[in-house]
C-alpha positions, 0 to 999 in steps of 0.5 A: 188440455186446459191451462190455468190463467197466470196470476189467478188462484183456484177458488174453492168450490162454492155452491151455486145458491150459497151466499158468502156468509154460508160459505164462511160458516161452512169453512169455520165448521170444517176447521172446528172438526179438524181441531177436535182431536187435539182438544181431546188429547189435551184433556187426556194429558191433564187427567193423567197428570192429575192422577199422578199428582193425586198418587204423589199426594197420597204417598206423601200423606202416608209418609207423614202419617208414618213419621207422626206415628214413629215420633209418638212412639219415640216420645213414649219410649223416651218418657218410659225410659226416663221414668225407669231411670228415675225409679232405679236411681231412687231405689239405689239411693233408698237401698243405701239408706236402709241400714240407717233406717234399721238403726233408727228402728232398733234405737226406737225399740230400745227407747234410745230415740230421744233428743236431737237424734229423734228429730233427725230420725223422724225427718229422715223417715218423712223424707224417704216416705215422700220418695215412695218408700214403704215398710212392710212385714208384721208378726202373725201374717202368713209367710210369702216367699216372694216378699219374706226371707225366712232366717229362722224356722220352728214348729208351733202348735197354735199355727195352721200354716207357715206363719211369720212369728217374728220380724227380724228386719222389716221389708221395704218396697217402692210401689210394687217393687220390693227392694228388700224382703222382710227377714223373718222367723217362721213357724210351721204347724206341729207335725201330726197336729193337723191330722189330730185336728182332722180326726177330732172333727170327724165324728165317725173316726172318734166313735170308732176309736172309742169302741 
């Protein structure tokens, strides 16, 4: 059994023909090979952290896009509601003024729209027109139940369809919204008049009757 000499450390094996520089290079290579696995683990951890950061960024971007879309929808809804409320308020005000406009129209028909009253009446009509109020309803136009209200009914030989023969009160609208239908007297074709007209237009029928 051999004994180690006290005070001396065991030296690593060195090739007999190797120089001290070669020996040091071999030791450094051994150390580098031992450190490689630690570097790979660090890279994997960094890649995982990068993926997490990208995922979080995508989620925050999607949240921001949703918030922007909701805000735009909110703005459009508020603007639409504001316009609707304004239209309702204007229509309510103009509806209250319709009796005044009816009085102005009757005064004009009877030649009583003179002097200061004429100036006030024309100013009132100008103001309501600027607010979007439009008058409609004319004699001779076809009766339309969506915009006309028939208060009187009769038959006439000179009409071929239900026709407004008198405007008792004009109708008013704001844009496409009717705030009062035109109140009219209507006339329908005389019963049997259309059949007679058809017979007169059919030469075969006329010849048979003559025979």
